[in-house]
C-alpha positions as CSV (number, residue, x, y, z in Angstrom):
1,X,0.0,0.0,0.0
2,X,1.1,3.6,0.5
3,X,0.3,6.3,-2.0
4,X,-2.5,6.7,-4.6
5,X,-3.5,4.0,-7.1
6,X,-5.5,4.0,-10.3
7,X,-6.2,7.2,-12.2
8,X,-4.3,10.1,-10.7
9,X,-6.9,12.5,-12.0
10,X,-9.3,11.5,-9.3
11,X,-7.0,12.9,-6.6
12,X,-7.1,16.6,-7.5
13,X,-4.6,18.0,-4.9
14,X,-6.0,15.7,-2.1
15,X,-3.0,14.4,-0.1
16,X,-3.3,11.4,2.3
17,X,-3.4,11.9,6.0
18,X,-0.5,10.9,8.1
19,X,-0.4,10.6,11.9
20,X,2.6,11.7,13.9
21,X,3.4,10.0,17.2
22,X,2.5,13.1,19.1
23,X,-1.1,12.8,18.0
24,X,-1.1,15.6,15.4
25,X,-2.5,15.1,11.9
26,X,-0.6,16.4,8.9
27,X,-2.5,16.3,5.6
28,X,0.2,17.3,3.2
29,X,3.9,16.5,2.9
30,X,4.1,14.5,6.2
31,X,7.7,13.5,5.8
32,X,8.9,17.0,4.9
33,X,7.0,18.4,7.8
34,X,8.6,15.9,10.2
35,X,12.2,16.5,9.0
36,X,11.8,20.2,8.7
37,X,9.3,21.4,11.4
38,X,8.4,25.0,10.6
39,X,11.5,25.4,8.5
40,X,13.8,24.3,11.3
41,X,15.3,20.8,10.5
42,X,15.2,18.3,13.4
43,X,18.2,16.4,14.6
44,X,16.9,13.1,13.2
45,X,19.6,11.1,11.4
46,X,18.3,7.5,11.3
47,X,15.2,6.3,9.6
48,X,13.2,3.1,9.7
49,X,10.8,2.3,6.8
50,X,8.5,-0.5,7.4
51,X,5.4,-2.3,6.1
52,X,3.3,-4.9,7.9
53,X,1.7,-7.1,5.2
54,X,0.2,-10.2,7.1
55,X,-2.2,-10.4,9.9
56,X,-3.8,-13.5,11.5
57,X,-7.5,-13.4,12.1
58,X,-6.9,-14.6,15.6
59,X,-6.0,-11.1,16.5
60,X,-9.7,-10.0,16.3
61,X,-10.2,-11.9,19.5
62,X,-7.7,-9.6,21.3
63,X,-9.8,-6.5,20.9
64,X,-10.1,-6.2,24.7
65,X,-6.3,-5.8,25.0
66,X,-6.2,-2.8,22.7
67,X,-9.5,-1.1,23.6
68,X,-11.9,-2.0,20.8
69,X,-15.4,-1.5,22.0
70,X,-17.3,-1.2,18.6
71,X,-18.8,-4.7,18.4
72,X,-20.6,-3.8,15.2
73,X,-17.3,-3.2,13.5
74,X,-15.7,-6.3,15.0
75,X,-18.5,-8.5,13.8
76,X,-17.9,-7.2,10.2
77,X,-14.2,-8.4,10.3
78,X,-13.4,-11.5,8.4
79,X,-13.7,-14.7,10.3
80,X,-11.0,-17.4,10.7
81,X,-10.1,-19.4,7.6
82,X,-9.0,-23.0,7.6
83,X,-5.3,-22.1,8.0
84,X,-6.0,-19.1,10.3
85,X,-4.1,-16.7,8.0
86,X,-5.5,-14.3,5.4
87,X,-4.0,-14.8,2.0
88,X,-1.5,-12.0,1.3
89,X,-3.2,-10.7,-1.8
90,X,-6.6,-10.6,-0.2
91,X,-5.3,-8.8,2.9
92,X,-3.4,-6.1,1.1
93,X,-5.8,-5.4,-1.8
94,X,-9.2,-5.8,-0.1
95,X,-11.4,-2.8,0.2
96,X,-11.5,-3.0,4.0
97,X,-7.7,-3.4,4.3
98,X,-7.0,0.4,4.8
99,X,-9.8,0.7,7.4
100,X,-8.5,-2.3,9.3
101,X,-4.9,-1.0,9.2
102,X,-5.8,2.5,10.4
103,X,-8.0,1.2,13.3
104,X,-5.9,-1.6,14.4
105,X,-2.5,0.1,14.1
106,X,-3.8,3.1,15.9
107,X,-3.7,1.1,19.1
108,X,-1.0,-1.4,18.2
109,X,1.5,1.1,16.8
110,X,0.6,4.8,17.2
111,X,-0.3,4.9,20.9
112,X,2.5,2.4,21.8
113,X,5.1,4.4,19.8
114,X,4.0,7.6,21.6
115,X,4.5,5.9,25.0
116,X,7.9,4.5,23.9
117,X,9.1,7.9,22.8
118,X,8.2,9.5,26.1
119,X,9.7,6.7,28.3
120,X,12.7,5.4,26.3
121,X,13.8,8.0,23.7
122,X,16.4,10.6,24.8
123,X,16.9,12.2,21.3
124,X,14.4,13.3,18.7
125,X,11.9,10.8,17.4
126,X,9.2,11.2,14.7
127,X,6.8,8.8,13.2
128,X,4.6,9.2,10.1
129,X,2.2,6.5,9.1
130,X,-0.2,5.9,6.2
131,X,-2.4,2.8,6.5
132,X,0.2,0.0,7.1
133,X,3.2,1.9,5.7
134,X,5.2,4.0,8.1
135,X,8.5,5.8,8.5
136,X,10.1,6.4,11.8
137,X,13.1,8.8,12.4
138,X,15.6,8.8,15.3
139,X,18.5,11.0,16.4
140,X,20.6,8.1,17.7
141,X,21.4,4.8,16.1
142,X,21.2,2.7,19.3
143,X,17.6,4.0,19.9
144,X,16.6,3.0,16.4
145,X,17.9,-0.5,16.9
146,X,16.2,-0.8,20.3
147,X,12.9,0.5,18.9
148,X,13.1,-1.9,15.9
149,X,13.6,-4.9,18.3
150,X,10.8,-3.7,20.5
151,X,8.5,-3.1,17.6
152,X,9.0,-6.7,16.3
153,X,8.0,-8.0,19.7
154,X,5.1,-5.7,19.9
155,X,3.7,-6.7,16.5
156,X,4.3,-10.4,17.2
157,X,2.1,-10.1,20.3
158,X,-0.8,-9.3,18.0
159,X,0.3,-11.8,15.3
160,X,1.6,-9.2,12.9
161,X,4.8,-9.3,11.0
162,X,7.1,-6.7,9.3
163,X,7.8,-7.1,5.6
164,X,11.4,-8.3,5.4
165,X,12.1,-6.6,2.1
166,X,10.4,-3.3,2.9
167,X,11.8,-2.9,6.4
168,X,15.1,-1.1,6.5
169,X,17.2,1.0,8.9
170,X,19.1,3.7,7.0
171,X,21.1,6.9,7.8
172,X,19.0,9.8,6.6
173,X,18.7,13.5,7.2
174,X,20.6,16.8,7.2
175,X,23.6,15.3,9.1
176,X,23.7,12.0,7.1
177,X,25.6,13.4,4.1
178,X,28.4,14.9,6.1
179,X,28.7,12.0,8.5
180,X,29.0,9.5,5.7
181,X,31.5,11.6,3.8
182,X,33.7,11.7,6.9
183,X,33.6,7.9,7.1
184,X,34.4,7.6,3.4
185,X,31.0,6.1,2.5
186,X,28.7,6.9,-0.3
187,X,25.6,9.2,-0.3
188,X,22.8,8.3,2.1
189,X,20.3,5.7,0.9
190,X,16.8,6.7,-0.3
191,X,13.4,5.4,0.6
192,X,10.0,5.3,-1.1
193,X,6.9,6.5,0.7
194,X,3.5,7.6,-0.7
195,X,4.6,7.5,-4.3
196,X,7.7,9.6,-3.7
197,X,11.4,8.7,-3.5
198,X,12.8,10.7,-0.6
199,X,16.5,11.9,-1.0
200,X,18.8,13.7,1.3
201,X,19.9,16.6,-0.9
202,X,21.1,20.2,-0.7
203,X,19.6,23.4,-2.0
204,X,21.5,26.1,-3.9
205,X,22.7,27.7,-0.7
206,X,24.3,24.4,0.4
207,X,21.7,23.7,3.2
208,X,19.8,20.5,3.7
209,X,16.9,19.9,1.3
210,X,14.6,16.9,1.4
211,X,14.1,16.2,-2.3
212,X,11.1,14.2,-3.3
213,X,10.8,12.7,-6.8
214,X,8.3,10.4,-8.4
215,X,9.0,6.7,-7.8
216,X,10.3,5.1,-11.1
217,X,8.0,2.2,-10.9
218,X,5.0,4.5,-10.5
219,X,6.1,6.6,-13.4
220,X,6.6,3.7,-15.8
221,X,3.3,2.1,-14.7
222,X,1.4,5.3,-15.3
223,X,3.0,5.9,-18.7
224,X,2.1,2.4,-19.7
225,X,-1.5,2.9,-18.7
226,X,-1.8,6.2,-20.6
227,X,-0.4,4.5,-23.8
228,X,-2.8,1.6,-23.6
229,X,-5.8,4.0,-23.0
230,X,-4.8,6.3,-25.9
231,X,-4.7,3.3,-28.2
232,X,-8.3,2.4,-27.1
233,X,-9.4,6.0,-27.8
234,X,-7.6,6.1,-31.2
235,X,-10.7,6.7,-33.3
236,X,-12.7,8.9,-30.8
237,X,-13.1,12.6,-31.2
238,X,-9.9,14.5,-30.5
239,X,-11.7,16.8,-28.1
240,X,-13.0,13.9,-26.1
241,X,-9.5,12.3,-25.9
242,X,-8.0,15.7,-25.0
243,X,-10.4,16.1,-22.1
244,X,-9.6,12.7,-20.7
245,X,-5.8,13.3,-21.1
246,X,-6.2,16.7,-19.5
247,X,-7.8,15.2,-16.4
248,X,-5.0,12.6,-16.1
249,X,-2.3,15.3,-16.4
250,X,-4.1,17.5,-13.9
251,X,-4.3,14.8,-11.3
252,X,-0.7,13.9,-11.8
253,X,0.4,17.5,-11.4
254,X,-1.8,18.1,-8.4
255,X,-0.2,15.1,-6.6
256,X,3.4,15.1,-7.8
257,X,3.8,18.9,-8.4
258,X,6.0,19.5,-5.4
259,X,9.3,21.5,-5.1
260,X,12.2,19.4,-6.5
261,X,10.1,17.2,-8.7
262,X,9.0,19.5,-11.5
263,X,11.6,17.9,-13.9
264,X,9.7,14.5,-13.5
265,X,6.4,16.2,-13.9
266,X,7.4,17.9,-17.1
267,X,8.8,14.6,-18.4
268,X,5.5,13.0,-17.8
269,X,3.7,15.9,-19.6
270,X,6.0,15.6,-22.6
271,X,5.7,11.9,-22.8
272,X,1.9,12.2,-22.9
273,X,2.2,14.6,-25.7
274,X,4.4,12.3,-27.8
275,X,2.2,9.3,-27.2
276,X,-0.9,11.2,-28.2
277,X,0.8,12.4,-31.4
278,X,1.8,8.8,-32.3
279,X,-1.8,7.7,-31.9
280,X,-3.1,10.5,-34.0
281,X,-0.7,9.5,-36.8
282,X,-2.1,5.9,-36.7
283,X,-5.7,6.9,-37.2
284,X,-5.5,6.6,-41.0
285,X,-3.1,6.6,-43.9
286,X,-3.6,10.3,-44.5
287,X,-2.9,11.0,-40.9
288,X,0.6,9.4,-41.2
289,X,1.7,12.6,-43.1
290,X,1.0,14.7,-40.0
291,X,4.0,16.5,-38.5
292,X,4.5,17.7,-35.0
293,X,4.4,21.3,-36.2
294,X,0.9,20.7,-37.7
295,X,-0.7,19.5,-34.4
296,X,1.5,21.1,-31.7
297,X,-0.8,24.0,-31.0
298,X,-3.9,21.8,-31.1
299,X,-2.4,19.4,-28.6
300,X,-1.0,22.1,-26.3
301,X,-4.4,23.8,-26.3
302,X,-6.1,20.6,-25.2
303,X,-4.0,19.7,-22.2
304,X,-2.8,22.0,-19.3
305,X,0.8,22.9,-18.8
306,X,2.4,21.6,-15.5
307,X,2.8,24.0,-12.6
308,X,4.0,23.9,-9.0
309,X,0.9,22.7,-7.3
310,X,2.3,22.8,-3.7
311,X,4.6,25.5,-2.3
312,X,7.4,24.8,0.1
313,X,5.9,23.4,3.3
314,X,7.5,26.0,5.5
315,X,5.8,28.8,3.5
316,X,2.4,27.2,3.8
317,X,2.8,26.5,7.6
318,X,4.0,30.1,8.1
319,X,1.0,31.4,6.3
320,X,-1.3,29.3,8.4
321,X,0.4,30.6,11.6
322,X,-0.2,34.2,10.4
323,X,-3.9,33.5,9.7
324,X,-4.3,31.9,13.1
325,X,-2.6,34.8,14.8
326,X,-4.6,37.4,12.9
327,X,-7.9,35.8,14.2
């Protein structure tokens, strides 16, 4: 899970919610906000990215341990199967899966992580979660190791497991680049979350900049879907196809149009232009003589140009503080 799926046009600047361990809800750019609170970067240097894919149905009988009192909701949960384990495909792709993850992990992970931070952590600690995907940041390496060990025990108590391939402990943040350079190591590793690849980078002034770019797999998958759909719409009216393609590009820009990712957004826009031009030339033998100069203005008038959909988070948060203070 993690991040939007299907047609991106249906999102229209709606970003997923993410919960921080302090109980605050951040609607947009949760990772950026956590690593740069109000424009002041935290001291977090170590990051855990995890995913919990499997859950035994026997855990529904432990609702008293985590405080579930909604018996109507519990009765709607799937019952035990013969082998007592949900098939992985059904558990991850079922419609009820995000609901189960949010409700169950709120007690199993969110509240417990908040308690662990208050009682065991001496340095900074942040946690951002979307459904069953979450990223946790620590200031000290030993605390990250202790938390990961405790987390595995905590999840095993409720018959949950961490995905072995998606759970990593990496050095990440504004101090990671300098620390790894001093040790003669390569650049910090990256991680994928909510459709973005997060990179420890620097801005033009040489300061820390959390760069977010479109995940390569998501980009290739979306381009492939657009190509297939354009082929199906080959003989439809140009205006109708242009309206559909405009909605796809608008949704893509509204989600991925963040600072540092505009190169990828423009690349997707230009790729859609080329693919539509190829389809137009295949409509008939006469259309094969079309040149890009003949249809360029027509295509560009049909689909919107990319733009920066989201400003830098610190600017938006500063504007929100001004509005609150003015009231």
